[in-house]
C-alpha positions in Angstrom: 63.4 7.1 13.9 64.8 6.3 10.5 65.1 9.0 7.9 65.0 8.5 4.1 65.5 10.6 1.1 63.1 9.4 -1.6 62.5 10.4 -5.2 58.9 10.6 -6.2 57.4 10.9 -9.6 55.0 13.7 -10.3 52.0 11.4 -10.0 53.2 9.9 -6.7 53.8 13.3 -5.3 50.3 14.4 -6.3 48.8 11.3 -4.6 50.7 12.1 -1.4 49.5 15.7 -1.5 45.9 14.4 -1.8 46.3 12.0 1.1 47.9 14.8 3.2 45.0 17.1 2.5 42.3 14.5 2.8 43.4 13.3 6.2 44.7 16.6 7.5 48.3 15.6 8.0 50.9 18.3 8.8 53.4 17.1 6.2 54.0 14.5 3.5 56.1 12.4 5.9 52.9 11.8 7.9 51.1 10.9 4.7 53.8 8.4 3.8 53.6 6.8 7.2 49.8 6.6 6.9 50.1 4.9 3.4 52.6 2.4 4.7 50.4 1.6 7.7 47.4 1.0 5.5 49.5 -1.2 3.2 50.6 -3.2 6.2 47.1 -3.6 7.5 45.6 -4.7 4.2 48.3 -6.6 2.4 51.0 -7.9 4.7 50.5 -11.2 6.5 46.9 -10.7 7.6 46.9 -14.1 9.2 49.2 -12.7 11.9 46.8 -9.9 12.9 44.9 -10.4 16.2 41.6 -9.8 14.4 42.4 -12.8 12.1 43.2 -15.1 15.0 40.0 -14.0 16.8 37.9 -14.7 13.7 39.4 -18.1 13.2 38.7 -19.1 16.8 35.1 -18.0 16.4 34.6 -20.0 13.3 36.1 -23.1 14.9 33.7 -22.7 17.8 30.6 -22.1 15.7 31.1 -25.0 13.3 33.1 -27.3 15.6 35.1 -28.2 12.6 38.8 -29.2 12.7 41.0 -28.1 9.9 43.9 -30.3 8.6 45.5 -27.5 6.6 45.6 -23.7 6.7 44.3 -23.7 3.2 41.1 -25.4 4.4 40.7 -22.7 7.1 41.4 -19.9 4.6 38.7 -21.3 2.3 36.1 -21.3 5.0 37.1 -17.8 6.2 37.0 -16.3 2.7 33.6 -17.9 2.0 32.1 -17.0 5.4 
């Protein structure tokens, strides 16, 4: 497990304290890990998540449509 010493501003520290309390974490380290996990789930490469692949396969089965580019597929998924 990696360890890091980080400097937080007053606002960021307050946010971590709120996350810690809201979700019942033992310490701020758990709160930081939670925030990172949520960031990863929501913002980092969603097309690689298993749920995304499952959804794309379902869409292709339902419509029987073939996609020439990933952009065409994204457009259909976003407007589904």
